[in-house]
N, C-alpha and C positions, 0 to 999 in steps of 0.2 A: 810178754805176757797179754794175753786179751782181756786182762783186769786192768792191766797199766794204759791200754789203749782206751778202755772203754772209760777211764778217769779223767786221761787226755781229752775227751771226747766231751765230757763234762765242765771239765774248766773252758774249752771251748765257747761254751753253750751258756756259763756266766759272763765272760766277755762279751759274747753278743749281745746278750739280753740283759745282764744287770750290772754291767761293768766288773770294774778288779780293784783289788786294794792289795795291803799286806799286815799282816801280824806277826809277834814273837811272842817268844816267853822261855820260859825256865822251868825244865821239868823237875815234878817234885819230887820226895825222898821216899824211897820206900823201906818200909819198919821192916822185921822178922822177929816171928816168933817162932814156935817148935813146929805146928801142923799144919797142914791143909786137909778141913774136913766135910763132905757133903754126904747128902743121899741121892739117890739115883732111883726113878721111878717111873714105870710108864702106867697113862691113867686113862681108862675108858671117855669115852665121851659122851656118854649116857650118864654116868652116875661116877661115884668119886672112886671106884675100883681100883686098886694098884697092884701092881706086881714089879720086883726089882727089876730097874735097867741093867743089865752087868753089860750090854754093850755099847754105854756112853764111853767116852773119852774125855781125858783132861790131860791140854797139853801145856807144858810149861815155856813160857817162854825167853831169853835173856833181854837185857836191858836194848839190844838193837834190833829185837824180834826174833830173832831165829830160834830155833826150836830147840831145845834144851832135853826134854824128854817127854814122854805119852805115857800115862796112865790109865788103869780101868776101875772099875768100882768092882770087889768080891762079889759072890754069890748073895748076899742079900743088898747088894746096890749099893754099899757102904762104902766110903773112898775116906782113905785115911794117912796123907802121906808126910813124910818129912817135908820140910820147905828148904830147899838150897837158899845158900847165903846169895846166888849172882842170879835167882828167879826174880825177873822182874814183872811180868804177864800171865796172861793165862787164856786159853780160849778152853770151853765147852763143847763137844762135839756131840749130837745124838740125833735121833731121826724121829721126827712124829708123821704117822702115817704116811711115808712114804719119801718125806719133803726131810731136807739135809739141813740141819739147824747149827750153827753156831751162834758161839754167845764170846767174845772176847773181851776181858778186862783189863785195860792197859794201867801200868802204876799201881798192881797188887800186890798185898802184902799176904801172909798166912790170915787163917782164922776159919771160919763158917760159913760155906758156901750156902748153907738151906738146904732146903729141897727143892731140886729141879727135875718138876714133871713133863714130860713127852707126850702128847696123845698117840693112843694106839684103838683103832675103831674093834680089835680083835677081843679086845678085856669086856667090849661091851656085853658079850656072854656071860660074863659074870655079875649082871648089874640083877636087879628081880623089874620086871616091869609089869605095867598093866596097861591097858588100854580103855579108857572111859568115853563114853557118849555123852560130851555136853551139852546141854540142851540150855539155851536163852532164851526159847521165846517168849516167857513169863516176863523175863528181866528187859527184854527189848520190847513188850506191849507198855511195861510200865512207865519205861524208857523211850518213848517215839523220836524224842529230835538228840539222840544219843548215840556213838558209835561203839561197841560194845568191845573190848578188847581182854583177852587171857594168854599170859606169858606174852604178850606184846603181838599178838594175831589176832584180828578181826575176824570174831565169830559169825558164822551164818546159823541159821536158826538151830542144828544140830552139826557137831562134829567131833569124828573120832579121834582123840588125844592119847598121846603115850605117855605116861608118865614113870620114871626110876629111881632106883635108889638102890644103894649096897646093900645086900642083905643083911639083917639082923639091926637096920637102924630106921628112921622115920623119914618118909617121904619128906622134899624139901617145902617150902611155903608158896604157895602159889600166888602172883599177883593177876588180880581183875579190877579193872578199871572202866569208867564209863567217862566221854570225853564227848562235849557239845557240840552238836552241828550249828547250832544257833547263836546269835550274839547273847550276850548278857547270861549266862546259866552257867551253872556250876559242873565243875568235874565230881566223880564219886569214885571209890575205890575201896578193896577190901583185900583181905589177906585168906585164902584159901587152905585149909585144912583138909588133905584127901585122903588120910590115912584111913579112915574109916570105906571107904566108898568102893564098892568091887566091880559095878557096872555102868553106872552112869552118874554123872554129877547134873542135878539141875539148879538153875541158878534162879532166884527168888529175887524180888525186890527188898525183905529183910535184911538181907545180906549187905546193902548199902545205905543202911536206911536211921542208922546213930548218927549223931554229930560228928563223931571220930571219923567217918568214911567220907565227910565231906572235904573236897580239894580248897586248897586256895591258892587261886592263880598268881603265878612269880610275874611282877614286871621288874623292870632292871634300867638301869643308864648302864650305857658302856661309850668308852672313848672313840669310838669307830661311827664312820659314816652308816655301815652297814655290815652286819652279822651274815657270817653265811651260814653256820648253823648253829642250833641252842637246844641242850638235853635240860631235865630235869631226871630227879630219880631220888628213891630213898633206900638206904642200906641198913641192912640185918646181918643175921647171922648166917645165910643162906647165900650173903651177895645183894647186886644190885636189882631195885624190884620198881616197878611203877615207872618203866625208863621210858619217859616222853619226851618226843621230838618234835623241833619245828619243820612246818606251819602250824601244825596242830596247837591248839592252846596249851601251856605249859602250866602242869599244877603241882604240888609237892602236898604230901599229906601227913602234918603233924601228928595227928590223933593217930598214926598206925607208927611212923618211926620216930625216932630221938635225932635221926644223922639223914638229914636233905640235903640235895645238892644241887648246883646252877652250875651248868657248864657253856662257854659261849667258844667260837670258831670264828676266827677272819682267814681269808683268803685273799690275794692278789697273783693273777697272772702278769709272769713278768717278759713273755714273748717265748716263740719258738724260731727254731731254725729245721732244717729239713732233718738234724741229727736228734732232735727231740723238743721238749720243752721246758720252762722252769717255773718254779711257782713260788710263794712267800706264803707262808702260814704263822697265823699265832692263835695261843689261846689258853685259857684262865679256866680254872674252877673254885669256886667258891663254897662254903658252907652256910645253909640259910639257914640262920638262927632268929630270925626275924620275918616270917616270909609274906605280914600282911604291909610290910616297908618296901619302899623301891630297894633293888638292889644296885649295889654301887661297884661295877665290875671295869676295873684298870686292866687293859689288856696290853703290852708289851708291841711297841712298835719301833723296830730296829733294822728295819728291813735293810739300811746301806749300809750300816757294820756288820751283819749278817755276812752280807754280800761279801764284804771285801776280806774276811774271816774267814770263808768258806772257800774262796779262789785262791787265797795262799796256802790254805792246808793243800787243797786239789792240786794243786801245780807240785808243790812238793813230793807227794802221796806219788804221781804219775812220773816221775821223772825216777823212783825207784830209790831214794832216798830217805832219810829221817828227815821232820820237818816241825820247826817250833810253828806252835799255836797258841792262840790267845784269846779266849771268848769272856775273861773274867770282868771287861769291862761293861759287857751286855745285862742287861737285866739285873735282878732282884737278889740276892742269897740263893742263885743256881746251884743246883748240885754238880751238873756235869757236861760232858761233852757225849752226845748219842750219836752214831752212825747205823744205816738201816740201809740196808741191801736187798732188794726183794728181786725175786728171777722164778724163771720156771723150775718148780724142785728143788729150791733152794731159799733159804732165808738167813742171813745173818746181821747181827747187831755189835755193834762195838761202843764199849761205854769207856770215859778215862775223866779225868779231872779239866775244871774247865781251863787251866792254862798249862802248856807241857810239852813234850815231844812225841807226836806220833812217827812210831818206827817202821822201818819196813817190814811189814811182817809177812813170817813165812808159815807155812804150815807142810805136815807130811805130805809125801806126793804122791799118794793116791786123793788126799782131798783137795791138793790143789789141782788134780786132774778133773775133779768133779767141777770145781768152779771154771775150769776152761773150756767145758761144755755145754753151761748153763748159760738161758738165754736171761742176762739180768733186765728187769724190765723200768727200774728204779731206786735209786739212789736220796736218801734225807740225810744232810744233816743239823743236828736239834741242839738246840741250849734249852736246857730244861731244869726244874726242880718242883721245891716244894716250900719257899720261902723259909727255910731252916738253917741252922749253921749248920757247919761240919763238913760241907763239900760231898763228895763222891762216895767217899769213907764210910761216913754217917748213912746217905741213902742205901748200900750195899749192906749196911749192917741192919737198918730196920728190913730190906725186903727180906733179910737168910730169917731173921726172926718171926717176921710176917707168916711166912713159908713153914713154919711149926710152931704157928700158933693153935689149928685145928678150927678155925674160924674162919667167914669171908668178910667177918666185920672189921674194918681195916683201922689200923690206928691212927690218933689225929694227926700223928706226924703227915698223914697223904690227905689231909684235908685241902690245902691250899695249893693247888698244880698252877704252875705257868710255863710255857713254852714257848717259843721261838723257830720255827725251820727252815730251810732251803730245800727244792725237794726237787730232782732232777728224773725228767721221764724221756726215757731213750725210746726211740722209734726201733 
């Protein structure tokens, strides 16, 4: 199969660029309850309008990875099936704006899958949208040494900007901020309510004049010589706001948000061959509770251990047989193994325990045929989590609960993100 040849190429790249090693482990137990339930929706990209996704599929796999059965949600997008005693893994199959998306969960028991949303631009017709002429001239004149950004996009003197919502609801908060272009100046920010604006939005200096609108510059110590990327943002019921990126000044707004975050990334190029290239990445996200203090961010550095474990896993998968793997000695309180496969017209994510057996996964013939023709460009192998106890099952339960919460304000479980990955780019 083409997929096995690609994985063989990945394994050769790891040997050529990063060395090799071995890893082992035992597969965890798989408990059984009565049912597997979940809800499948299609969602607009301009607002949160939704409709039932009746074309989604849920594939049950046996322990060896073979296909046991395939199921589809009912007319309302609801799935509720008995959980067979010999089911061990599942794969969710959806299409998001024409892209095939697979989500495989290894060593899965019954329970709640939560709400699975696949994006569909055709549902944008169900959104209520308006276009406002955003005039930032007065604000620019008052703050000539600042860049003005609205929803992360830099403003010219007048911008036409579209705002959308689900009919009958309110428009989401709109983040405005000013980033200094000279040293030793402050950032300023505000959350705007555009529900009463029908044709224009005039940005005036009083929008950022209160003490609560002043940003606090974030300084941090990390255990690396260099950081590839750094972000800060605030979080409210509408999601991430004031998402600031390096190399610009990074600020948080404790007068606006109770939940502010700093996220740092590091990467290393590990080499390349004619077949592709190899890189190592690590990152942390922490909640900023004392913004005036220097933030200490310890980023993991287990490059060689990751290389060894990933190479052993790849060699086993490429051989077409189940393979034991063990990432349990890498990192602190991580949730599990994550594999991400990106290609032209397809995306496949696989998650499982930190230690176990990676089966020889099989899929229905029509999906296998799609994968055979896909141009696979990138494969990432990740060890990640939130420094919480409970492993992959706790993470799955939290994600299912979050998907049903009706808010984008994430639970505290997700405050402390920690990951490392080995990524293969295929030529």
